[in-house]
N, C-alpha and C positions, 0 to 999 in steps of 0.2 A: 381695650377695656381690661382693667386690672382688678378683678374681683377677689377679695379676700387675701390679698398678697401681704405677707408679713415680711417686712424689711427689718433687719437687725443691724444697726450701726454699732461698731465697737466704741466703748467709752474712751475718752481722751485722758491719758494719764500724764500729768506734767511733773517732771522732776525738778525743774527750776521755774517756779511759778512767777518770779519777778521778771516780767518781760515788758518791753515797750508795747503800746497798743498796736502798732503796725506789725510787730513781730508776733504778737498773740493772734492777730487776725490772719496772718500768713500761715501760722501753725494750725489754727482751727480749719482754715480753708483746705489746706493740704491733707489733713487727717480725714476730714469728713468726705472730701472728694474721693480719696483712695478707698475709704470704707464703702461709699456709695457705689463706686464702680465694681467692687467685689460683689455687691448685692444685685447688680444688673442682671446676672444670670437668673436669679430668683424671679425678678420682675419679668424677664422675657419668657420664662417657663410658665408664668401665670397668664400670659396673653391667651385670649379665647381662640386665637388663630390655631394654636397647637392643641386645643382641648384644654385640659388643666393638668399639665405635666407636674407642676410643683406640688399640687395637692396629691397627686398619684404617688409621687416619691415620698412625701410626708406620711401618707397612709401606709405605704410599705414599711417605712421605718417604725411606725407605731405597731404594726402587725408583727414585725420581727421582734420588737421589744417584748410584746406580750408572749410570743412563742418561746422566748428565752426566760423571761422573768416569772411567768406563772408556774412552770414546772419547778423552777428553782425555789420559789416561795413555798410551794407545796412540799418539796423534799425537806426543806429546812424546818417546817412547822408541823409536818404530819407523817413523814416517811414516804416509802415508795408508792403506796396507793394514792396518796395526795399528789405526788409528783406526776403520776400518770393522768390523774384528773386534771391537773394543771396543764399538762401537755395537750390534752384534748381541748381544754378551754382556750389555750394559747393558739392552737392550730385553727380553731373556729374563729377566733378574733382576727387572725391573719387573713383567712378567707373572706370574712365579712368586710374588713377594711379594704382589701384589694378589690373585691367585687364592687363595692360602693364607689370607690375612687375611679375605677375603670369605666363603669357605666356613666358616671358624672362627666368624665373626660370625653368620652365618645359622644355623649349627648351635646356637650358644649361645642365640640368640633363640628358635629352635624348641623347644629343650629347656626353656627358661624358660616358654614359653607353654603347654606341655603340663601343667606342674605347677600 
């Protein structure tokens, strides 16, 4: 079961768009097959068998982004006090994101192992 999996295939950029139909089909097939294989790790990480590893990693990324961006925004727009406030808010976001994703992952794993 692949719940909420985001797959992102790279766009195809053609430098010489005048191709025969079979050449274009070969190029499209090779491009999207390669791009799809690279996304296989994302799909495997989203399997309920492992909990929800992909969402956990994404949540950590969002939390770390908040931890860095909120103090930076505060420092640029309000000085040191706003930077400290931003740091506290960013740390809180990191904890919230990580906690939610961890609990969700563990619950999915437990639900899967019961069946």
